[in-house]
Backbone as CSV, one residue per row, in Angstrom:
resi,resn,N_x,N_y,N_z,CA_x,CA_y,CA_z,C_x,C_y,C_z
1,UNK,6.563,-1.633,-4.193,6.547,-2.778,-3.586,5.906,-3.720,-5.253
2,UNK,6.525,-4.681,-5.251,5.618,-5.062,-6.422,4.640,-6.408,-6.033
3,UNK,3.981,-6.413,-7.143,2.755,-7.117,-6.594,3.374,-8.703,-6.235
4,UNK,3.934,-9.455,-6.831,4.746,-10.561,-6.568,4.918,-10.991,-5.268
5,UNK,5.470,-9.795,-4.840,5.647,-9.746,-3.098,4.526,-10.248,-2.768
6,UNK,3.612,-9.458,-2.874,2.546,-9.095,-2.051,1.620,-10.514,-2.415
7,UNK,1.465,-11.157,-3.662,0.552,-12.302,-3.672,1.301,-13.166,-3.027
8,UNK,2.768,-13.092,-3.319,3.235,-14.631,-2.563,3.241,-14.714,-1.248
9,UNK,2.793,-13.286,-0.426,2.725,-13.404,1.312,1.026,-12.969,1.589
10,UNK,0.102,-13.091,0.416,-1.076,-12.987,0.580,-1.773,-12.620,2.197
11,UNK,-1.577,-14.094,2.726,-2.144,-13.850,4.004,-1.296,-12.944,4.984
12,UNK,-0.311,-12.598,4.548,0.295,-11.253,5.627,-0.692,-9.887,5.091
13,UNK,-0.375,-9.786,3.793,-1.078,-8.252,3.447,-2.205,-8.379,2.909
14,UNK,-3.168,-9.324,3.156,-4.376,-9.217,3.023,-5.347,-8.632,4.301
15,UNK,-4.638,-8.138,5.528,-5.160,-7.804,6.628,-4.935,-6.387,6.603
16,UNK,-3.802,-5.699,5.525,-2.976,-4.369,5.196,-4.252,-3.894,4.468
17,UNK,-4.929,-5.048,3.501,-6.025,-4.495,2.189,-6.806,-4.634,3.463
18,UNK,-7.401,-4.757,4.014,-8.512,-5.013,4.962,-8.687,-3.477,5.506
19,UNK,-7.838,-3.416,5.793,-7.644,-1.829,6.861,-8.000,-0.993,5.769
20,UNK,-7.357,-0.717,4.610,-7.756,0.308,3.408,-8.883,0.087,3.018
21,UNK,-9.390,-0.756,2.716,-10.828,-1.353,1.889,-11.416,-1.716,2.479
22,UNK,-11.918,-1.855,3.859,-12.735,-2.637,4.952,-14.059,-3.025,4.524
23,UNK,-14.679,-2.480,3.245,-15.517,-3.178,2.749,-15.525,-4.628,2.155
24,UNK,-14.132,-5.009,1.732,-14.416,-6.063,1.479,-14.208,-7.178,2.350
25,UNK,-14.751,-8.375,2.229,-14.905,-9.235,3.376,-13.650,-10.530,3.460
26,UNK,-13.650,-11.100,4.379,-12.989,-12.229,4.630,-12.822,-13.059,3.406
27,UNK,-14.404,-13.503,3.388,-14.535,-14.325,2.131,-14.071,-13.835,0.392
28,UNK,-14.401,-12.910,0.400,-13.649,-12.106,-0.944,-12.751,-12.224,-1.091
29,UNK,-11.781,-11.732,0.220,-10.213,-11.353,0.188,-9.676,-13.024,-0.110
30,UNK,-10.219,-14.387,0.349,-9.699,-15.302,0.411,-10.215,-15.701,-1.293
31,UNK,-11.118,-15.158,-2.131,-11.072,-15.388,-3.293,-10.170,-15.087,-4.206
32,UNK,-10.027,-13.965,-3.649,-8.989,-13.032,-4.909,-7.654,-13.686,-4.572
33,UNK,-7.438,-14.194,-3.787,-6.242,-15.133,-3.281,-4.866,-14.621,-3.834
34,UNK,-4.529,-13.079,-4.065,-3.591,-12.214,-4.508,-3.338,-12.040,-5.757
35,UNK,-4.742,-12.596,-6.351,-4.703,-11.853,-7.818,-5.333,-10.650,-7.921
36,UNK,-4.341,-9.784,-8.355,-4.120,-8.170,-8.526,-5.649,-7.700,-9.450
37,UNK,-6.007,-8.741,-10.673,-7.244,-8.188,-11.154,-8.299,-8.441,-10.656
38,UNK,-8.480,-9.714,-9.907,-9.809,-9.488,-9.089,-9.532,-8.567,-8.274
39,UNK,-8.558,-8.652,-7.370,-8.643,-7.242,-6.433,-9.104,-5.969,-6.724
40,UNK,-8.944,-5.663,-8.000,-9.416,-4.073,-8.480,-10.560,-4.522,-8.885
41,UNK,-11.185,-5.643,-9.124,-12.665,-5.684,-9.817,-13.181,-5.571,-8.189
42,UNK,-13.032,-6.337,-7.351,-13.821,-6.269,-5.813,-13.641,-4.761,-5.415
43,UNK,-12.634,-4.187,-5.644,-12.842,-3.174,-4.837,-13.636,-1.819,-5.560
44,UNK,-13.739,-2.037,-6.720,-14.625,-1.468,-8.090,-15.770,-1.645,-7.769
45,UNK,-16.443,-2.966,-7.506,-17.731,-3.486,-7.123,-18.048,-2.616,-5.674
46,UNK,-17.408,-3.156,-4.628,-17.448,-2.587,-3.164,-17.664,-1.117,-3.002
47,UNK,-16.955,-0.185,-4.032,-17.423,0.975,-3.668,-17.729,1.811,-4.793
48,UNK,-17.977,0.941,-5.506,-18.901,1.908,-7.094,-17.893,2.538,-7.717
49,UNK,-16.595,2.395,-7.657,-15.729,3.025,-8.627,-15.837,2.398,-9.809
50,UNK,-14.964,3.753,-10.877,-14.666,3.151,-12.042,-13.657,2.611,-11.726
51,UNK,-13.264,1.532,-13.247,-11.814,0.684,-13.378,-10.695,1.697,-13.011
52,UNK,-10.805,3.014,-13.705,-9.637,3.653,-13.706,-9.197,4.225,-12.104
53,UNK,-10.295,4.647,-11.165,-10.233,5.115,-10.053,-9.775,3.695,-8.975
54,UNK,-10.437,2.547,-9.203,-9.835,1.596,-8.359,-8.681,1.185,-8.829
55,UNK,-8.137,1.126,-9.810,-6.733,0.907,-10.291,-5.977,1.705,-9.670
56,UNK,-5.982,3.303,-9.937,-5.419,4.366,-8.924,-5.065,4.068,-7.486
57,UNK,-6.245,3.732,-6.885,-6.235,3.863,-5.340,-5.110,2.621,-5.110
58,UNK,-5.262,1.334,-5.818,-4.280,0.066,-5.396,-2.962,0.586,-5.801
59,UNK,-2.818,1.729,-6.991,-1.396,1.882,-7.283,-0.700,2.699,-6.076
60,UNK,-1.708,3.742,-5.299,-1.407,4.599,-4.475,-1.043,3.673,-2.918
61,UNK,-1.818,2.481,-2.989,-1.643,1.913,-1.917,-0.319,1.291,-1.990
62,UNK,0.145,0.683,-2.814,1.296,0.208,-3.239,2.571,0.769,-3.515
63,UNK,2.464,2.278,-3.512,3.320,2.926,-3.443,3.977,3.628,-1.735
64,UNK,2.532,3.353,-0.924,2.797,3.832,0.160,3.324,2.543,0.506
65,UNK,3.247,1.135,0.483,3.582,0.029,1.172,5.128,0.298,0.686
66,UNK,5.932,0.858,-0.256,7.306,0.916,-0.462,7.625,2.394,0.189
67,UNK,7.141,2.770,0.545,7.763,4.021,1.580,7.815,3.475,2.785
68,UNK,6.707,2.651,3.256,6.799,2.303,4.694,7.732,1.251,4.843
69,UNK,8.652,0.231,3.615,9.635,-0.270,4.013,10.750,0.299,3.892
70,UNK,10.746,1.706,3.708,12.172,2.211,3.912,12.980,2.469,5.440
71,UNK,14.050,2.208,5.564,14.143,1.852,6.748,14.725,3.716,7.581
72,UNK,14.040,3.891,8.333,13.714,5.257,9.566,15.302,5.859,9.380
73,UNK,16.177,5.047,9.979,17.577,5.430,10.244,18.179,5.644,9.066
74,UNK,17.746,5.226,7.894,18.788,5.936,6.639,18.399,7.478,6.715
75,UNK,17.257,8.158,7.281,16.802,9.381,6.793,17.690,10.285,7.448
76,UNK,18.004,11.683,6.950,18.539,12.629,7.491,17.701,13.334,7.563
77,UNK,17.247,13.731,8.682,16.372,15.061,9.006,16.430,16.594,9.213
78,UNK,15.842,17.294,8.985,16.386,18.734,8.275,17.229,18.875,9.721
79,UNK,16.776,19.198,10.731,17.330,19.288,11.947,18.848,18.714,11.968
80,UNK,19.036,17.595,11.468,20.075,16.912,11.871,21.203,17.700,10.687
81,UNK,20.862,18.031,9.693,21.587,19.019,8.992,22.080,20.212,9.506
82,UNK,21.445,20.648,9.839,21.276,22.275,10.313,22.463,22.251,11.575
83,UNK,22.582,21.262,12.204,23.547,20.967,13.146,25.201,20.994,12.426
84,UNK,25.081,20.393,11.317,26.287,20.135,10.721,26.958,21.580,9.754
85,UNK,25.589,22.476,9.913,25.891,23.626,9.164,26.580,24.529,10.486
86,UNK,27.165,24.281,11.344,27.693,25.287,12.792,26.379,26.575,12.890
87,UNK,25.151,26.246,12.957,24.101,27.304,13.000,23.965,28.398,12.053
88,UNK,24.214,27.893,10.639,24.124,28.735,9.628,22.751,28.618,8.713
89,UNK,22.355,27.456,9.269,20.979,26.981,8.618,19.767,27.344,8.451
């Protein structure tokens, strides 16, 4: 997920951010207003993290959002493949 999308829909995503980083207050999230560097700084301060670690956590969270956005109906599960192999899987 690209950050522009998150920033443009900040009121929607801030709840998900609060789920992940519960030490961030609503006032802090209001002040961040979708600005990624400010969010990294707040995560860093709230959790006592090094800047690189705060950035890493946010990048991982963004990647997980991209995975969550995938339509599950497009996935082929292993058991579906085995039935296509006529019992040879």
